[in-house]
C-alpha positions in Angstrom: -52.8 59.5 -25.6 -51.0 59.8 -22.3 -54.3 59.7 -20.5 -55.3 56.5 -22.3 -52.0 54.8 -21.3 -52.4 55.8 -17.7 -56.0 54.5 -17.7 -54.9 51.2 -19.2 -52.1 50.8 -16.7 -54.5 51.4 -13.8 -56.9 48.9 -15.2 -54.2 46.3 -15.5 -53.1 47.0 -11.9 -56.7 46.7 -10.7 -57.1 43.3 -12.5 -53.8 42.1 -10.9 -55.3 42.8 -7.5 -53.8 46.3 -6.6 -55.6 47.8 -3.5 -58.7 49.7 -4.4 -57.5 52.8 -2.4 -54.3 52.9 -4.5 -56.2 52.8 -7.8 -58.7 55.5 -6.7 -56.0 57.7 -5.2 -53.9 57.4 -8.4 -56.9 58.4 -10.5 -57.6 61.4 -8.3 -54.0 62.6 -8.3 -53.6 62.1 -12.1 -56.9 64.0 -12.6 -55.8 67.0 -10.5 -52.4 66.9 -12.1 -54.0 67.2 -15.5 -55.7 70.4 -14.3 -52.5 71.8 -12.9 -53.6 71.4 -9.3 -51.2 70.1 -6.6 -51.7 66.5 -5.4 -52.2 67.8 -1.9 -55.8 68.3 -2.9 -56.2 64.6 -2.4 -54.2 64.1 0.8 -55.9 67.0 2.5 -59.1 64.9 2.5 -57.5 62.4 4.9 -57.1 65.3 7.4 -60.7 66.4 6.9 -62.0 62.9 7.4 -59.8 62.4 10.5 -61.3 65.6 12.1 -64.9 64.3 11.7 -66.1 63.3 15.1 -68.5 60.6 13.7 -65.5 58.7 12.3 -64.7 57.4 15.8 -67.9 55.3 15.7 -66.6 53.1 12.9 -63.7 51.4 14.7 -65.5 51.2 18.0 -68.7 49.5 16.7 -66.5 47.2 14.5 -64.4 46.2 17.5 -67.6 45.5 19.5 -69.1 43.4 16.7 -65.9 41.3 16.3 -65.8 40.7 20.0 -69.4 39.4 19.9 -68.5 37.1 16.9 -65.5 35.6 18.7 -67.4 35.0 22.0 -70.2 32.6 22.8 -72.8 35.3 22.4 -74.3 33.8 19.2 -75.1 30.6 21.1 -76.8 32.5 24.0 -78.8 34.7 21.6 -79.9 31.7 19.5 -81.1 29.9 22.7 -83.0 32.9 23.8 -84.7 33.5 20.4 -85.5 29.8 20.2 -87.2 29.9 23.7 -89.3 32.9 22.6 -90.2 31.9 19.0 -89.7 28.2 18.8 -93.4 27.4 19.5 -94.7 29.1 16.3 -94.8 27.2 13.0 -91.4 27.7 11.3 -90.2 29.2 14.6 -86.6 28.1 14.3 -86.5 29.8 10.9 -87.8 33.0 12.5 -85.1 32.6 15.2 -82.5 32.4 12.4 -83.7 35.6 10.8 -84.0 37.6 14.0 -80.6 36.4 15.4 -78.7 37.0 12.1 -80.3 40.5 11.7 -79.2 41.5 15.2 -75.7 40.1 14.8 -75.2 41.7 11.4 -76.3 45.1 12.8 -73.4 44.9 15.2 -70.7 43.3 13.0 -71.7 45.2 9.8 -70.5 42.3 7.7 -72.7 39.6 6.2 -69.8 37.2 5.7 -69.1 37.2 9.5 -72.8 36.4 10.2 -72.9 33.5 7.7 -69.7 32.0 9.1 -70.4 32.5 12.8 -74.2 32.4 13.2 -74.9 30.4 10.1 -72.4 27.7 11.1 -74.4 27.3 14.3 -77.9 27.5 13.0 -77.6 25.5 9.7 -77.1 22.1 11.4 -79.8 22.8 13.9 -82.3 23.6 11.1 -81.4 20.3 9.4 -81.7 18.4 12.6 -85.2 19.8 13.2 -86.2 18.5 9.7 -86.2 21.7 7.8 -85.4 20.9 4.1 -81.8 21.5 3.1 -82.6 23.9 0.3 -84.9 26.0 2.5 -82.3 26.1 5.3 -79.4 26.9 3.0 -81.3 29.8 1.3 -82.5 31.1 4.7 -79.0 31.3 6.2 -77.5 32.8 3.0 -80.2 35.4 2.9 -80.1 36.2 6.6 -76.4 37.1 6.3 -77.0 40.7 5.2 -80.4 41.2 6.8 -79.4 43.5 9.6 -77.6 46.2 7.5 -80.4 48.7 8.0 -80.5 48.4 11.8 -78.3 50.7 14.0 -75.5 50.6 14.7 -74.7 49.0 11.3 -71.3 50.1 10.0 -72.7 50.7 6.4 -75.2 53.1 7.8 -72.5 55.1 9.5 -70.3 55.1 6.4 -73.1 56.1 4.1 -73.9 59.1 6.4 -70.2 60.2 6.3 -69.9 60.0 2.5 -73.3 61.5 1.8 -72.8 64.1 4.5 -76.1 63.6 6.2 -76.9 63.0 9.9 -76.0 59.5 11.2 -78.9 59.8 13.7 -81.4 60.4 10.9 -80.1 57.4 9.0 -80.3 55.2 12.1 -84.0 56.2 12.6 -84.8 55.8 8.9 -83.5 52.3 8.8 -85.6 50.9 11.6 -89.0 50.4 9.9 -87.6 49.2 6.5 -85.3 46.8 8.4 -88.3 45.5 10.4 -90.2 45.1 7.1 -87.5 42.9 5.6 -87.4 40.7 8.7 -91.2 40.5 8.9 -91.8 39.6 5.3 -89.2 36.9 5.4 -90.6 35.6 8.7 -94.1 35.4 7.2 -92.7 33.3 4.4 -90.9 31.1 6.9 -94.0 30.6 9.0 -96.1 29.6 6.0 -93.3 27.3 4.9 -93.2 25.8 8.4 -96.9 25.1 8.4 -96.7 23.5 4.9 -93.8 21.3 5.8 -95.2 20.5 9.3 -91.8 20.9 10.9 -91.6 20.2 14.6 -92.1 23.1 17.1 -90.3 23.7 20.4 -93.0 24.0 23.1 -93.2 27.4 24.8 -92.2 27.1 28.5 -91.6 30.0 30.8 -88.8 28.1 32.5 -86.9 27.9 29.2 -87.4 31.7 28.6 -86.3 32.6 32.1 -83.2 30.3 31.8 -82.2 31.7 28.4 -82.9 35.3 29.6 -80.8 34.8 32.7 -77.9 33.4 30.7 -77.9 36.2 28.1 -78.9 38.9 30.6 -75.8 40.9 30.1 -76.1 41.0 26.3 -79.9 41.6 25.9 -79.7 45.3 26.9 -77.1 46.2 24.2 -79.4 47.1 21.3 -81.8 48.9 23.7 -78.9 50.9 25.2 -77.6 51.9 21.7 -81.0 52.8 20.2 -82.6 54.2 23.3 -79.6 56.2 24.3 -79.3 57.9 20.9 -83.0 58.7 20.5 -83.5 59.5 24.2 -80.9 62.2 23.8 -78.6 60.6 26.4 -75.6 60.4 24.0 -74.6 60.8 20.4 -73.9 58.0 17.9 -70.2 58.3 18.6 -70.7 58.2 22.4 -73.0 55.2 21.9 -70.1 53.4 20.0 -67.8 54.0 23.0 -70.4 52.7 25.4 -71.1 49.7 23.3 -67.4 48.8 22.8 -66.6 49.2 26.5 -69.8 47.2 27.6 -69.1 44.3 25.2 -65.4 44.2 26.3 -66.4 44.0 30.0 -69.2 41.5 29.4 -67.4 39.1 27.2 -64.0 39.2 29.0 -64.8 39.8 32.7 -68.4 38.5 33.1 -68.8 35.6 30.7 -65.0 35.0 30.4 -65.4 33.8 26.8 -62.3 35.8 25.7 -58.9 36.2 27.4 -57.8 39.8 27.9 -54.1 39.4 27.0 -54.4 36.9 24.1 -57.9 37.0 22.5 -58.6 40.7 22.8 -55.4 41.9 21.0 -56.0 39.4 18.2 -59.6 40.6 17.8 -58.4 44.2 17.8 -55.9 43.5 15.1 -58.5 41.6 12.9 -61.2 44.3 13.3 -58.8 47.2 12.7 -57.6 45.6 9.4 -61.2 46.1 8.1 -61.4 49.6 9.5 -58.0 50.6 8.1 -59.0 49.3 4.6 -62.3 51.3 4.8 -60.6 54.5 5.9 -57.9 54.3 3.2 -60.5 53.8 0.5 -62.6 56.6 2.0 -59.7 59.1 2.1 -58.7 58.4 -1.5 -62.3 58.4 -2.7 -63.1 61.7 -1.1 -60.1 63.2 -2.9 -61.5 61.9 -6.2 -64.9 63.2 -5.3 -63.5 66.7 -4.9 -62.2 66.5 -8.5 -65.6 65.3 -9.8 -67.4 68.2 -8.0 -64.8 70.7 -9.3 -65.4 69.5 -12.8 -69.2 69.4 -12.3 -69.4 65.7 -13.2 -72.6 65.0 -11.1 -74.3 68.0 -12.7 -73.4 66.8 -16.2 -74.5 63.3 -15.4 -77.8 64.6 -14.1 -78.3 66.7 -17.3 -77.4 63.6 -19.4 -79.8 61.4 -17.4 -82.6 64.0 -17.7 -82.5 63.8 -21.5 -83.5 60.1 -21.3 -85.5 59.9 -18.0 -87.9 62.7 -16.9 -90.1 60.8 -14.5 -88.8 60.2 -10.9 -90.5 56.9 -10.8 -88.7 55.6 -13.8 -85.4 57.0 -12.4 -85.9 55.0 -9.2 -86.5 51.8 -11.3 -83.3 52.4 -13.2 -81.4 53.3 -10.0 -82.5 50.0 -8.4 -81.3 47.9 -11.3 -78.0 49.8 -11.3 -77.5 49.4 -7.6 -78.2 45.7 -7.6 -75.5 45.3 -10.2 -73.2 47.4 -8.1 -74.0 45.2 -5.1 -73.1 42.1 -7.1 -69.8 43.4 -8.3 -68.4 45.3 -5.3 -68.3 44.9 -1.5 -70.7 47.2 0.3 -68.0 49.5 1.7 -66.4 50.1 -1.6 -69.8 50.6 -3.3 -70.8 53.3 -0.7 -67.5 55.2 -1.0 -67.3 55.1 -4.8 -70.9 55.3 -6.0 -72.7 57.5 -3.4 -70.9 60.8 -4.3 -72.1 60.4 -7.9 -75.7 59.3 -7.4 -76.7 61.6 -4.5 -76.7 64.9 -6.5 -78.6 63.1 -9.4 -81.2 61.7 -7.0 -81.7 65.0 -5.3 -82.3 66.5 -8.8 -85.2 64.1 -9.2 -86.6 65.1 -5.8 -85.5 62.0 -3.8 -84.9 62.7 -0.1 -81.2 61.9 0.6 -82.1 60.0 3.8 -84.6 57.9 1.9 -82.0 57.4 -0.9 -79.6 56.0 1.7 -82.1 53.3 2.7 -82.9 52.5 -0.9 -79.1 52.2 -1.6 -78.4 49.9 1.3 -81.5 47.7 0.6 -80.3 47.2 -3.0 -76.8 46.3 -1.8 -78.3 43.7 0.6 -80.1 42.1 -2.4 -77.0 42.5 -4.6 -75.1 40.3 -2.1 -77.4 37.5 -3.0 -77.9 38.1 -6.7 -76.4 35.6 -9.2 -74.0 35.1 -10.8 -71.5 36.9 -8.5 -73.2 37.9 -5.3 -70.7 37.7 -2.5 -72.9 35.8 -0.1 -73.4 33.0 -2.6 -69.6 32.2 -2.5 -69.3 32.7 1.3 -72.2 30.3 1.8 -70.8 27.8 -0.7 -67.5 27.7 1.1 -68.9 27.6 4.6 -71.3 24.8 4.0 -69.4 23.0 1.3 -72.1 23.2 -1.3 -71.9 23.9 -5.0 -72.6 27.6 -5.9 -75.4 26.4 -8.2 -77.1 24.7 -5.2 -76.8 28.0 -3.2 -78.3 30.0 -6.1 -81.3 27.6 -6.4 -81.9 27.9 -2.7 -82.0 31.7 -2.5 -84.3 32.4 -5.5 -87.6 32.5 -3.5 -85.9 34.8 -1.0 -84.7 37.2 -3.7 -88.3 37.4 -5.0 -89.6 38.3 -1.6 -86.8 40.9 -1.0 -87.7 42.5 -4.4 -91.3 43.0 -3.2 -89.9 44.6 0.0 -87.6 46.8 -2.1 -90.4 48.1 -4.1 -92.3 49.1 -1.0 -89.2 50.8 0.5 -88.6 52.6 -2.8 -92.0 53.9 -3.5 -93.3 54.5 0.0 -90.8 57.0 1.3 -92.8 57.5 4.5 -91.7 54.1 5.6 -88.1 55.5 5.9 -88.9 59.1 6.9 -91.8 58.7 9.3 -89.7 57.9 12.4 -87.2 60.6 11.5 -90.0 63.2 11.4 -91.8 61.8 14.5 -88.7 61.8 16.6 -87.5 65.2 15.3 -84.1 63.8 14.6 -81.5 66.3 13.4 
């Protein structure tokens, strides 16, 4: 009876808006207390997480992403992409996809991309005579498109929670991420031909000018990816290099941000996100310890096995479940809460944990867009002052396309694992 009362109290507190880390931490401490185990079993996880060297990458990459969002980097990147791809049919739509994917990879947050890049690209698409519904759906979809590209924060967080190599997950996300961008670009090109939208003539002078203006920012993704897989530095060292480079470039070279006014503000805003993630992570890992001690994942696997024996059917059910999770929770909470439960079950069905990570994050990308409560729907509605129903109508074709890509990613594990094996990533 006492357990039921505690459960109801925590549910009420959650509905009233209590912080997620407090609810998870309370569940963990009550669970351990019920077994006669000291509550330090929860708090000790905070120390264990703090001693993980990979953890440093999270605040550094987040800080770098927020600096880019606050600077004029989005304008420079859009101009460069437009000079390169504007001459193909639907070229501006491809520009939007590529730019948003790159930007999301560094910020790790789809909402930031929709607000910062979307606010820049949406009026340009309308001005170039792209239909309003097509443009709205494109920008809303593009918001979460770069989550599979390094140095995406969700990739790092998933690796920490699932206890797998960050470098492996970085390599595994590249081809599936390219597939998502490519399949949406193909749709945009076909749409551009059908609508006969105007093209920007390709001129080397425009490419040279845009390249010269963005010259300090173009190397960033190549430095991060090339440095990690070239064995020059680890993911954590890459985060430090990226944060320092972006700070120098945006403050001292381009002078978009002021060192003593803008930088402290960006630090504060970015670390609020990091602090929230780390608090949830610490509390969640404490709860995970209890679940493992009680063999909850094993029991869940045995229960699931009585209904589902085929790994293919399991992956179908898993995809449906994860899309629902993506609708209901933000991506960071979903990773921290759900991953410890599903990883042992998926391994029991023979699913590679690295491949599972890419399936997981792809589902959550789609979950951000899925009606009725996908987060990107409401961010886009607020940013562009459109009814949510209009946003939902605009993204339906894109959701269909992403589902096709999800099926390929799910049932062709080589797409995720080929680069990992080729590069011999450990």
